[in-house]
Structures are given as structure tokens and as C-alpha cells.
N, C-alpha and C positions, 0 to 999 in steps of 0.2 A: 504495501498499502504505500503509497508516494506521499509524501509531506505535503501539507498546504505550505506555501512557500511565504514569509512574512512580509507585513505592506513595505513598502518602500519606508526610509529613513525619515523622509518628508515629501508629503504630497504636492505635486508641484502644481502652479498654479492652474496650467491648463486642466488637470482631475479637481480642483477644489473648482473652477468655472462649471464642469462637470454636472458637479454633484450640488452646486447651488443651482444650477436649472434644472434638474431630476428634484428637488424641493419644490421647484414654484408651485405644485399643486401643494405644497403649506397652508395652503390660504384655502385651498378646500378641505372642507372635512366628512363628505358624505359619499360615498359610492355601492353602488347595486349593480346585480348579476355576473360577480365577482367568484372564478369558476373554484378557486382556489385559496384558501388562506391558513398562513402560518402563523403564529403568536408565539414568541419568547418573553421570557421574564427577565429578570434584574440577571444583568451581568457581571458589573462592579470586576472590572478590570480583572477577569478570568478569559481572557483570548482563547486558551486552547481549548476550554469547554465551550464558548461560543461555536467555534468554528465547529466542532465533535455534532453540536445541537442541529447545526445548519446544514451540515454534510446529512444526517439522519435525517434531516427532512426532505431531501433532497431536493435544497435551491442553491446550492453551490455544487460544483465540481470537484475535483480532487487535486487542482490547480488553486481554486479558492474564486473560481469566475460564476456569476450568477449561470443558474441550471433550473433556474424555478418556470420558464415562459412569463403566464400570465400568472403567474402564481402576487395576490400579495403576503409580504411578509410584514407583522408591523411587532416590533422590537416596544417593550413596553415603559422604556426606562429604564433610569441606574445602572448607565454603562459606568459610570465615572466612581470612583471610591473604592475603599478596601483593599482591590489586589494591586498589581502592579501594572497590569498592560491593557487598560484602557486607552490608550493612545493607540495602540496596534486595530484594537474592536473599532472604535473610531474611523481608522481608515479606510478597513474593511467596509462597515457601512456605506461611507461615503463612494466606495470604490461601486461597490454592489445599487448603490442607490442611482447611480447612472448607467449600468450595465443593465438593471431590471427594465429600466422607462423604454432602453432601445426596444426591449423584447415585448415590452403590453401589457407587462407587469410592474408594481410598485415598491417599495420600501418605506416603509413609516415608519422612522426613530422617534416615537415619541419622548416629551419632557418628562425625567423624571425626579422628584423633591431633590436628590442629591445632583442634577444635573442643576439645579437653580440655587443650590447651596455651596456650589463651586464658583459658578458667574456673578455670584453675589457674597463673596467674599469668603465663606464660611466654610472652612478647609478643616474641619476637624475628626472629617474623615478619610483625605486624602493620603494615599499610599505613597509613603516615601520612593519607591519605584514609577510613579506616575511624575513626581517632578523630576528623576533623574531623565527619563521618557525623555523627557523634552531642554534639558540641559539646566535644572536648578528651580528655584523658585521663581525669579525677572522674569524667564524665558516662560514658563509656566501660565505664569500673568497675563503675560502679551498674548500667549496662544488663545487663552479661554479669553480675553478679552472682547469688546463688540467690532473690532477691528482684527483678530487674531483668528486663523486658520481654523480653528475649533468652535473658538467664541461664537464668528462671524452664520458657522451650519448651523450648531447649536440653537442659536435663536430663530432659525428661522423652520424650524418645526412646533408642530401641536403638539396641544398637552392633551384633545382626546378626540376620534373620530368614529366614526360609523362606518360597516362594511357591511353589508349584506342584513343589515337591521342588527347588528350585533356594534353594544357602546365599546370602546377600546379607550382604555385609561389605565394610571399608572395605577394610582392606589382606590376612589372608588369613587361613589358621586352625590355625594349626602345631598340631601334636599334643599338648603338653601341654594347650595348652587347649579341640582340640577332645574330650577326656576333660570336660569341664563340660558340662553341657546349658545350650540355649541362654537359658533361663532365666536358666541361674548368673551366663553372662556378661555377660548385662543388669544385671541386678540389682547386681553387682557393681560394673562398671562407671559408673551410674547413681549408687551408693552412695558411691563416690571423688569424682567428682564434685561432691555435695550435701556432703560434707563437708569440700574441700580437699586431700582425699589424693593430694600427690602423688608417692609412693613404692609405689604399689600398678601394679594390671594394665593400668587409663590409661594410664600412663606409661612401661610397658615395651617394649621396644624386640621384644622379643615376645611379645606382645602383638596381639590380633585388631584395634589398631589400626593399628600398626607394621611387624609385622613382615614383610620383602617376600622371605623366601627361596622361596614358592612363585611368586612372582612371576616373580625371576631365577637361582632355580637349576635343575637338569641336568633336562630336562624329563623323562627315563626316573626320574628319582626321586625327584619331584615327583608322577609318574603313581600310582606305586605308594603312595607318602604318603596320597594323597588318598586312592585308595583304600578308606583304611582309614579317613579322614577322613571322607569319604563313608558308607560303612554303617554308620558311628556315629551318624550324626545322619539318616538313612533318605533320602540326599539324590542327586542326580546328578550335578551340576556346582555350581562355586565361582565367584562373579560377585563382582570386585573395581574398587574404584578406588587408591589410593595410588602406583602405578608406572606413570609417564608412558609410552604407547605411543604413541609420533607416526606409527603407521603408520594409526592408529585404533582401530576395534575389535580385541584380538587373541585366539585360541583358542593354548590350549596343552595338554600335557602332555596330548594325544590327547583334547583336546574336555572334559575334566575341569575347565578353570579358562579363563575367561573374563575378559579384562584391559577395563576401559573408562572408566580414564583416559586419554583422549587428549590432554591437555594443553589444554584448551580457550581457558585463560585467555591473556589478554597476554602474560603475564609467560614463558608459553610457547610461545606462538606458534599449537596445532592447532585445528584445526576444531571447529565445531558439532557435534556428532555424538554420538549415544549408543545404548544396545542396545532392541530390541524385540524381544519375544518373543508370538505368534500363532500359535494352533493347535501351540501346540508346535515350529512353525520359529524361528529365530534370524536376524534384521537386523539389520545398523549400517543406521542412519537420519544423514544427513549433509543439514547447508545450505549450498551449495547442491546438492551430487552428488545427494541421492535416496540408493534403497534397495539397498541390496547382500545379498545372502543369505551369509551365514556359512558356510564346509564346516566344519562338526562330526563329530569322529566320531561313532561312534555310542555313547553311552552305555551303562553297563553299568545292567543292571535295577535299578530305586531296591528296596532291598531294606527291609524294617520297620528301624524304628532297632534297632542290637544294644550294649545297656549294655556289654557287657564290651568291645569294641574299642575298643583305645587310642586 
């Protein structure tokens, strides 16, 4: 088995331009009619586990290039912090973003709370290896700044998207935030990261980047809450990362919630696993165990968005 080559030491201007051009759809938040969806949870600087996961999902080939065709790959945030190789993971995502767009697919690297933390100068969980990979603290700060190669790229992305009636977000969608449209949530968080506002939604523990109440709450209560949240947005299920599910991809709240943070990084020691949705059927795919069909309760019929719902 050939190893996937490491990304180049520094992305050239041409590749960054391609990645940003592919990210132009970041202003778009909704897609329908997508043939195949792959959702990957928190990476936290573990490039090798990330690559294993993408290969198990058959969205990259042995050389590390896009092989997913029209698949939409959603990375649910938290590429940064805790591990040393977030730079490699970002380089790979940038490359795949451009390659997928050419193939008719898409890559959606969503914002996580750790992206917000790093961009807003909260470095509590930055790994020494991340600093070293970029040449030290000063270079790391420049690279993550508004005009830096990675900072510019991260700030171009969404916090939440809807694909085939599934909502994808890093942590959850608490009721107060659910009253906002997807476009309002994304615009607000991107604006705060652009202006350096650490006192707004991006850093609030009750925001889509932080809130764990739906992942950890009483399932019956969460199911009732999600009925209203999903109705508001014309969605059937909510797919999240952020809260580690050591048993693998987890289904909760009567099938309304799917948790994809399997703790794949070495910090947590979890598996290389992800969620795959094909023709409306949901699977966990893990390396080396393979595919497991998820037991989901029937989702309620997806209604049209209801602006008056809470």
C-alpha cells in the first residue's frame, strides 16, 4: 500500500487561489439532490487518522487526490488544536476543495470552536507542533491572521449548511440560534472572525460552535426541542461533531441527532471513522472495520421551513 504523500511545505499562491475560488460557494448554505455525503468529525491535528478516514470513505486515492466524484464531503470543524499536524490537514482540505469542485463534488470545511479560538487569539489548546510547523509563534499568528494563508481560507467558510435536508454544524443548534436563518448564522460568525470580535456568537457557549446541550441532554427532551428546530429549517436531522462519541458514530434523540466526533485524534485515541449517507441510507465507515449500517428511527417528514417556529 502506497503512502499518501505529505502536502507541500507551503501552499503556492495558485493553489490557495483555487481553494478560495472553490470556497466561493461558502456564501451558499443549502444543497439538494446530492448523491452521496461524507461527514467527518473533529480532526484536532491528527493528519494520519484524517487520511485513513478519507480513504476508508473512498473520497481520496492512494496519492491523496480527490476520488469522490460528485460526493459532498463535510468536515465538521476543529481541524486545529490538540495535535501537531493541523497544517497538513488544512493543506489537504484546500487541495481537495479545489479538486472536488472540478469533479462536480464539493468539500465543506465548517467552522468549529477551535478555529474560532485560534483566530480570536485564544491559544490554550494550540499544540507546540502546530507552531513549529509554521515556523514559530510569530509566523503562526501571521498565517492565521485575516491576510494569512490559513486565516483567510478559514474565514471564508460556513458554520452551518443543509444538504439533502440534513443540517450539519459543529456543536449543535440551540433554540435561540435556530431562530436565525442559516445565512444569518454564517454571516454573523464570519463577521466576528473577520473583525476580531471575541464577545459575540462565535465564542458564546450557547452558540452553534460550542453548545453541547443537544448532544448530552435527556434524549426525550432533545427530541422535542429538535422537532421545533428542524421544522424551522425544513430539515429532518441534525449532524454534529464537538462532543466525543467513543463508541463511534452515534444516533440519538429518536434519530433526529447524529454525532460524528469519534475522537479520531491521538489525544482521544478514537477510530478513523465517519458518516456516509447514500441514497438516504446512513452508514458508519471505519478503518479497518469497514461499513456498518446505522439503526435510525424513521425521521419525521421534512416540512417546508416555518419562519414562525421557535
